[in-house]
N, C-alpha and C positions, 0 to 999 in steps of 0.2 A: 445669491445668498439663499441658504436653506430655509425651508419652511419651519417656523417655530411652533406651529400647531400640530406637528406630527406626533405619532404615538409616543407618549412620555413614559411608557412602561418597557421600552426597549433599551437595553444597555448599549451604550456607544463609548468609543474611546475618546478621551479628552486629554489635552496636553497641559500640564501645569509647569510653571517656571519656578525654580527654586534658587536659593542662594547657592553660589558656587561651592561645591564640595558637600552639599547637604542632601544629595539624592538618596543615599542609603538611610539617613536619619528620617527624612520625610516618608520614605517607603515603610520603614519600621513603625513610625508613629501612626501612620494611617492604618496599617495592619492591626496595630494594637487597639486603635479606636474602633475599627470594624468589629473586632472580637469582643471588646468590652461592651459595646452598645448593641450587639446583635444585628449588624448591618450587612451581613453576608449576601442578602438578597438585593441590596441597593448598590454596594460597591463590590464588584465581582473580582477585580484583579488590579494590582498596582505593580508596575514594573518600569525598568528603564533598559532599553536595548543595549547589549554589549557585543563586542566582537573580539575574537581571539587574535592576539598580536604576538609575533615572534620577534625577539630582539637578541642580537648577538653583541655582547659587551665583554671585553677582555677575553675573547675567545670562548666564552661560555654562552650557551643558548638558553634564553629565558622566555617562557611563554606565560602571558598574563591576559586577563580580560580587561578591555578598555571600554569605557562608556562611549557609545556612538554619538550621543547628544548630551554632552555635559551641561548641567544646569536645568535639565528637563526630566520630568517623570510623567509616564503615561498612566491614566486611570480609566478602567472600564467600569462605567457606572450608569445608573439610571438618574438622570439629572432632575433635581427638584430644588426648591429653596433651601431645605435642610441639608441636603448633600453638598450643595454649593457652599453653604456656610461652613460645614465641617471641613471640607477640603481646603477652602480658602483661608481658614483660620488655623490650619496646622502649622506648627512652628517650622520656619524655613521656607514656606511657600510665599511667593511674592504675587501670584495671581495666575489666572488661566490664560492660555494663549488662544487667540481667536475670539476675544470678547468683542461683541459688536460695538462699533463706534457711535451708534445712534440707538435711541430707545426703540424697542420692537413692540408693537401693540400685541397683547396677548390674545384678544378676541377678534382680530381682523383690523382692517384699516380704520373703521369707525369707533373702535373701542377706546375708552378713556383709561383703561388699565394697561400699564406698561411693565415689561420685564426689563429691568435695568442691567441684569448681569448674566443672562444666559450665554455661555460661550458656544462657539460653533464646534460640533464634534468632527473628528477626522472621517474622511470617506474611506470605504473599504480599500480602495487603491492606495491611499496614503498610508493606511495601517500596514498593508503588505509591503509597500516600498520602503517604509521606515524600519521594517524588521520587528515590529511590535507583535504581530500575530499573522500567521499565514492563512489568509482567507482564500479558499479555492476560487480561481477565476475560470469560467467557462470560455474557452477560446476556440472558435470554429475555424481552424486553419489546417492545411495539409501540406505535406512535403511538395515543393515545387511552386507554391503560391508566393506572391510578393506581399511584404508587410513594410510598414513605416515605423521607424524608431521614434518614440514620442518623448523620451527623456534620456538624460545622461550625455556623455561626450559625443555620442553618435546621433544625437537628436536630429530629426528630419532626413536621415539617410534612408534609402530604400534598400531592402535586402530580400534575398530569395531563401525560403525555408528549406533546410536540409534535414532537420530532425525535430521532433516534438516530444517532450517528456512531460506528460500531464501530471505524473506523480510528483515530480520536483517543481512543476510549474515553470519549466525552462524551455527555451526554443533555441536551436542552432541555426544561424543564418550565414549566408555568404554576402558580404557587403563590398561594393567596389570603392576602394580608397586609393587615391593617387594612381589610378589606372590599373590597379591590381585587385583581384578578388581576395578578400580577407575573411577568414572564418571567425565568427564571434558567437558567444553564448549569452543570451539575455533572459531576464525574467518575463513572464507573460505580461506583467504590469508595464513593462517598458516598450511594448509594441502595440500596433493596431493593424488590423487587416485593411488592405486597400480595396 
């Protein structure tokens, strides 16, 4: 579990749960509240990741944006009691994801003061993997080295690096599957050096 006494002046990404179909409304309401109350220095960004989907129906090609995580909105904010209250009481919000299930002492183990509501922020790896924001990852690997896949359908497979694209944060590997070498392209966040 993360340390709750860390720097509270650093904006982190938090996930909020919304009623189904309320993602746009929650985003608009939060942005309006930020503007009206002058909270641009506390709540920096509100978004929900989308992906482009191509559908062919009746012989016609249709391209549209689909929400990657329906019912969830991501908020980059500096967490304090007021910001928690504002986000939590926005119409359509049901709560934060990752709220601790137990009371966390504010001043250490001996403290009598407890924070009953501080949700846990996303890690940089989670933010990148979810497509919320690309946080550059420093990965010290070279062509020919072996890496292990740590997430996705190829989790725990070992592969040999054939190309590294630091700009796109992607790596090309050759992974042995069913007795054959299979080329795959993965994000830096999906692998670790062995």
